[in-house]
N, CA, C and O of each residue as an XYZ file, in Angstrom:
328
protein
N     -31.786    -21.082     21.281
C     -32.145    -19.706     21.114
C     -30.978    -18.791     21.495
O     -30.715    -17.799     20.815
N     -30.295    -19.121     22.559
C     -29.220    -18.320     23.005
C     -28.050    -18.322     22.019
O     -27.407    -17.289     21.828
N     -27.766    -19.463     21.393
C     -26.688    -19.549     20.440
C     -26.960    -18.705     19.167
O     -26.060    -18.042     18.651
N     -28.160    -18.741     18.698
C     -28.482    -17.953     17.502
C     -28.402    -16.443     17.793
O     -28.054    -15.654     16.914
N     -28.723    -16.058     19.012
C     -28.615    -14.648     19.400
C     -27.163    -14.165     19.405
O     -26.863    -13.046     18.987
N     -26.271    -15.035     19.887
C     -24.847    -14.679     19.904
C     -24.256    -14.618     18.501
O     -23.384    -13.790     18.236
N     -24.709    -15.466     17.618
C     -24.172    -15.517     16.264
C     -24.579    -14.260     15.451
O     -23.872    -13.852     14.530
N     -25.710    -13.670     15.807
C     -26.182    -12.544     15.034
C     -25.756    -11.212     15.631
O     -26.179    -10.159     15.153
N     -24.934    -11.241     16.660
C     -24.486     -9.997     17.280
C     -23.636     -9.178     16.326
O     -22.917     -9.725     15.490
N     -23.725     -7.890     16.456
C     -22.932     -7.006     15.577
C     -21.480     -7.035     16.038
O     -21.187     -7.267     17.211
N     -20.568     -6.792     15.077
C     -19.144     -6.796     15.451
C     -18.808     -5.650     16.389
O     -19.397     -4.571     16.330
N     -17.867     -5.913     17.232
C     -17.446     -4.881     18.183
C     -16.619     -3.801     17.475
O     -16.213     -3.966     16.325
N     -16.388     -2.725     18.168
C     -15.628     -1.628     17.629
C     -14.193     -2.047     17.322
O     -13.610     -1.590     16.339
N     -13.619     -2.921     18.164
C     -12.235     -3.368     17.949
C     -12.146     -4.166     16.652
O     -11.167     -4.038     15.917
N     -13.139     -4.975     16.367
C     -13.127     -5.769     15.130
C     -13.245     -4.848     13.917
O     -12.550     -5.052     12.922
N     -14.097     -3.860     13.983
C     -14.244     -2.921     12.871
C     -12.966     -2.127     12.635
O     -12.548     -1.960     11.489
N     -12.346     -1.641     13.690
C     -11.073     -0.923     13.554
C      -9.971     -1.848     13.042
O      -9.138     -1.438     12.235
N      -9.967     -3.092     13.510
C      -9.006     -4.061     13.029
C      -9.132     -4.315     11.549
O      -8.130     -4.361     10.835
N     -10.352     -4.480     11.078
C     -10.596     -4.684      9.646
C     -10.204     -3.460      8.854
O      -9.643     -3.587      7.766
N     -10.490     -2.254      9.380
C     -10.144     -1.032      8.698
C      -8.631     -0.920      8.529
O      -8.149     -0.625      7.435
N      -7.876     -1.154      9.613
C      -6.428     -1.023      9.547
C      -5.804     -2.129      8.671
O      -4.784     -1.897      8.022
N      -6.404     -3.310      8.652
C      -5.920     -4.366      7.765
C      -6.107     -3.946      6.306
O      -5.189     -4.106      5.501
N      -7.263     -3.418      5.958
C      -7.518     -2.995      4.590
C      -6.620     -1.817      4.235
O      -6.115     -1.756      3.114
N      -6.409     -0.901      5.136
C      -5.503      0.224      4.917
C      -4.070     -0.274      4.713
O      -3.383      0.207      3.812
N      -3.613     -1.204      5.509
C      -2.278     -1.796      5.396
C      -2.135     -2.480      4.035
O      -1.112     -2.292      3.377
N      -3.094     -3.245      3.598
C      -3.030     -3.913      2.305
C      -3.002     -2.906      1.149
O      -2.304     -3.111      0.155
N      -3.765     -1.819      1.289
C      -3.803     -0.789      0.254
C      -2.421     -0.123      0.146
O      -1.922      0.077     -0.962
N      -1.798      0.223      1.286
C      -0.462      0.830      1.271
C       0.552     -0.150      0.710
O       1.451      0.254     -0.029
N       0.433     -1.393      1.033
C       1.358     -2.409      0.535
C       1.237     -2.542     -0.994
O       2.246     -2.666     -1.688
N       0.014     -2.517     -1.508
C      -0.193     -2.613     -2.958
C       0.364     -1.391     -3.681
O       1.006     -1.520     -4.723
N       0.117     -0.211     -3.128
C       0.623      1.035     -3.751
C       2.168      1.032     -3.724
O       2.808      1.416     -4.703
N       2.750      0.600     -2.606
C       4.207      0.511     -2.511
C       4.770     -0.454     -3.523
O       5.785     -0.163     -4.157
N       4.129     -1.604     -3.690
C       4.572     -2.566     -4.699
C       4.452     -2.017     -6.114
O       5.316     -2.247     -6.960
N       3.394     -1.305     -6.349
C       3.209     -0.720     -7.705
C       4.282      0.329     -7.985
O       4.796      0.386     -9.102
N       4.635      1.162     -7.001
C       5.675      2.171     -7.178
C       7.023      1.485     -7.379
O       7.803      1.901     -8.235
N       7.306      0.441     -6.601
C       8.564     -0.315     -6.750
C       8.651     -0.937     -8.150
O       9.704     -0.918     -8.787
N       7.546     -1.476     -8.604
C       7.520     -2.109     -9.945
C       7.805     -1.069    -11.024
O       8.581     -1.324    -11.944
N       7.180      0.101    -10.914
C       7.400      1.163    -11.908
C       8.852      1.635    -11.893
O       9.444      1.846    -12.952
N       9.437      1.805    -10.689
C      10.827      2.226    -10.612
C      11.771      1.173    -11.252
O      12.736      1.536    -11.924
N      11.493     -0.094    -11.043
C      12.332     -1.128    -11.648
C      12.187     -1.143    -13.160
O      13.162     -1.373    -13.876
N      10.989     -0.903    -13.649
C      10.737     -0.850    -15.091
C      11.475      0.332    -15.717
O      12.062      0.206    -16.792
N      11.441      1.471    -15.043
C      12.155      2.661    -15.544
C      13.667      2.430    -15.511
O      14.376      2.789    -16.450
N      14.154      1.825    -14.418
C      15.576      1.535    -14.313
C      16.045      0.586    -15.407
O      17.129      0.750    -15.967
N      15.213     -0.410    -15.706
C      15.566     -1.344    -16.776
C      15.603     -0.645    -18.139
O      16.472     -0.929    -18.964
N      14.682      0.245    -18.363
C      14.656      0.943    -19.657
C      15.832      1.889    -19.823
O      16.311      2.077    -20.941
N      16.316      2.496    -18.728
C      17.427      3.448    -18.804
C      18.805      2.785    -18.712
O      19.795      3.357    -19.168
N      18.876      1.591    -18.129
C      20.162      0.965    -17.854
C      20.795      0.502    -19.167
O      20.126     -0.110    -19.999
N      22.100      0.799    -19.353
C      22.785      0.333    -20.574
C      23.009     -1.174    -20.523
O      23.746     -1.669    -19.670
N      22.370     -1.902    -21.441
C      22.502     -3.341    -21.580
C      22.500     -3.688    -23.048
O      22.255     -2.836    -23.902
N      22.776     -4.949    -23.336
C      22.580     -5.414    -24.700
C      21.102     -5.306    -25.027
O      20.248     -5.393    -24.144
N      20.814     -5.119    -26.291
C      19.381     -4.953    -26.678
C      18.554     -6.151    -26.322
O      17.440     -6.010    -25.818
N      19.086     -7.353    -26.579
C      18.316     -8.579    -26.271
C      18.067     -8.698    -24.757
O      16.972     -9.083    -24.347
N      19.055     -8.379    -23.934
C      18.859     -8.478    -22.479
C      17.813     -7.496    -22.026
O      16.977     -7.824    -21.184
N      17.844     -6.287    -22.572
C      16.888     -5.257    -22.168
C      15.464     -5.671    -22.524
O      14.547     -5.478    -21.726
N      15.273     -6.227    -23.692
C      13.932     -6.678    -24.126
C      13.458     -7.809    -23.221
O      12.297     -7.819    -22.812
N      14.314     -8.746    -22.905
C      13.941     -9.879    -22.046
C      13.551     -9.359    -20.654
O      12.518     -9.756    -20.115
N      14.362     -8.486    -20.079
C      14.058     -7.975    -18.738
C      12.778     -7.149    -18.721
O      12.010     -7.220    -17.762
N      12.543     -6.375    -19.759
C      11.292     -5.594    -19.800
C      10.090     -6.515    -19.899
O       9.061     -6.269    -19.269
N      10.216     -7.579    -20.691
C       9.137     -8.572    -20.771
C       8.942     -9.259    -19.449
O       7.803     -9.451    -19.024
N      10.007     -9.635    -18.784
C       9.879    -10.275    -17.455
C       9.189     -9.351    -16.482
O       8.294     -9.769    -15.747
N       9.601     -8.093    -16.475
C       8.971     -7.125    -15.546
C       7.524     -6.869    -15.909
O       6.684     -6.741    -15.019
N       7.213     -6.791    -17.176
C       5.821     -6.498    -17.612
C       4.890     -7.659    -17.323
O       3.741     -7.461    -16.928
N       5.387     -8.865    -17.522
C       4.514    -10.031    -17.393
C       4.393    -10.621    -15.983
O       3.435    -11.325    -15.663
N       5.385    -10.316    -15.159
C       5.337    -10.920    -13.792
C       5.177     -9.855    -12.699
O       5.143    -10.212    -11.521
N       5.080     -8.614    -13.026
C       4.854     -7.478    -12.149
C       5.711     -7.516    -10.887
O       6.934     -7.414    -10.985
N       5.108     -7.658     -9.702
C       5.851     -7.514     -8.451
C       6.964     -8.555     -8.320
O       8.075     -8.233     -7.901
N       6.669     -9.762     -8.669
C       7.672    -10.842     -8.556
C       8.832    -10.560     -9.514
O       9.991    -10.748     -9.142
N       8.548    -10.121    -10.719
C       9.598     -9.771    -11.668
C      10.426     -8.582    -11.179
O      11.634     -8.536    -11.408
N       9.790     -7.627    -10.511
C      10.502     -6.476     -9.986
C      11.506     -6.906     -8.889
O      12.634     -6.416     -8.833
N      11.067     -7.817     -8.039
C      11.967     -8.311     -6.985
C      13.123     -9.097     -7.577
O      14.265     -8.945     -7.143
N      12.836     -9.942     -8.570
C      13.883    -10.720     -9.238
C      14.868     -9.769     -9.932
O      16.081     -9.949     -9.825
N      14.357     -8.773    -10.632
C      15.213     -7.800    -11.329
C      16.074     -7.056    -10.321
O      17.261     -6.842    -10.566
N      15.497     -6.657     -9.191
C      16.239     -5.903     -8.180
C      17.446     -6.703     -7.681
O      18.549     -6.164     -7.589
N      17.242     -7.981     -7.360
C      18.332     -8.777     -6.822
C      19.280     -9.258     -7.910
O      20.474     -9.395     -7.643
N      18.813     -9.519     -9.108
C      19.652    -10.063    -10.169
C      20.455     -8.998    -10.882
O      21.608     -9.244    -11.238
N      19.891     -7.827    -11.103
C      20.585     -6.807    -11.928
C      20.949     -5.582    -11.103
O      22.124     -5.226    -11.014
N      19.994     -4.953    -10.518
C      20.245     -3.652     -9.843
C      21.188     -3.781     -8.676
O      22.144     -3.013     -8.570
N      20.943     -4.740     -7.790
C      21.783     -4.880     -6.603
C      23.173     -5.390     -6.960
O      24.162     -4.985     -6.348
N      23.252     -6.281     -7.952
C      24.570     -6.830     -8.296
C      25.431     -5.792     -9.005
O      26.657     -5.901     -8.982
N      24.829     -4.798     -9.629
C      25.606     -3.764    -10.314
C      26.230     -2.750     -9.320
O      27.178     -2.046     -9.667
N      25.700     -2.684     -8.109
C      26.257     -1.781     -7.100
C      27.599     -2.272     -6.564
O      28.424     -1.480     -6.109
N      27.805     -3.573     -6.624
C      29.031     -4.140     -6.034
C      30.211     -3.952     -6.890
O      31.309     -4.374     -6.528
């Protein structure tokens, strides 16, 4: 009887706040990733490249979203700064 009473206890305030901040953190992370992805897509569209390269990079960015944006950033955008 004692075990079932402990299992049905309501979550503490710390747990509720922890869950709230975790959900808020994940939301901010997703919005940041979306903004980063859009900036990389715009950069790819404006950057002077061969037509075939531009089409391939836009397809990579469109089909792989966040992962494609990170790959594009390190492969094209960052290497062009050097």
